[in-house]
C-alpha positions, -999 to +999 in steps of 0.1 A: +236+118+620+263+098+638+236+075+653+223+065+619+258+057+606+265+035+636+233+015+636+240-022+631+216-039+608+216-071+628+203-052+658+172-039+639+140-059+646+128-080+616+101-067+594+066-078+602+057-107+579+020-097+576+030-062+565+055-076+540+029-099+525+004-070+523+030-049+504+038-078+480+001-085+474-006-049+467+023-048+442+011-079+425-026-067+423-016-033+409+008-048+384-018-073+372-045-046+369-021-024+349-013-053+326-049-063+321-058-027+312-029-025+288-038-058+271-074-046+268-063-013+253-040-030+228-067-055+218-092-026+212-067-008+191-059-039+171-096-045+164-100-009+153-070-012+129-083-045+116-117-028+108-099+001+091-078-024+070-110-042+060-126-009+049-095-001+029-096-035+012-133-031+004-126+004-011-097-010-031-119-038-045-145-012-055-118+010-072-104-021-090-139-030-101-145+005-115-112+004-133-121-030-148-154-016-160-137+011-181-141+000-217-109+019-229-088-002-206-103-034-220-098-026-257-066-037-275-043-009-286-052-013-323-089-006-319-082+025-298-060+039-325-086+031-351-113+049-331-091+079-325-085+081-363-123+080-369-130+107-343-103+131-355-118+161-374-087+170-394-095+168-431-073+147-452-049+166-474-036+157-508+000+153-496+014+119-500+016+099-468+049+084-459+054+047-465+048+023-436+085+014-436+095+049-430+071+053-401+082+020-384+119+028-385+119+050-354+098+025-335+122-003-343+148+014-322+124+015-292+115-017-275+082-033-285+053-031-261+043-064-246+005-069-250+003-080-214+010-044-204-016-027-227-042-023-200-016-006-178-007+019-205-044+026-209-046+032-172-018+058-175-036+074-204-068+077-184-049+095-156-042+068-131-010+077-111+022+059-121+028+046-086-007+030-085-002+014-119+031+000-108+016-014-077-012-031-098+015-045-121+035-059-092+003-074-076-003-094-107+032-108-108+046-087-137+077-064-138+066-029-127+098-013-141+089-024-177+066+006-183+094+030-175+110+022-209+080+038-227+075+069-206 
């Protein structure tokens, strides 16, 4: 052990240049090979994710087209209420119906529904999840929190 501690570095012979160049070349080649494999793997994964995103976008377009084809979502709110009244099987009674002013008083306290949001309320009635409806509203540039007032 004492001989190792007393060795003077200036007394050591210099490292062979050919051997040093071989080590450096090997390091460079192995590093470049690793980086090329890594870049190739990243590109492959990127392409796979891009394909998945395209498939999701296509599926989303199909779902939106199916939603757009539902007649209930296209009809204004008044016609749906009229159809529901026609389809009801409850026989009319001889009791007097309340005046329209009496019926509208509780609704005056609640905010009025904006006709732009009618199709979104229909989507909720059909059973589309609230989060999906809010995303659709936001994608069309409207306020998604507006429908919370009526739920």
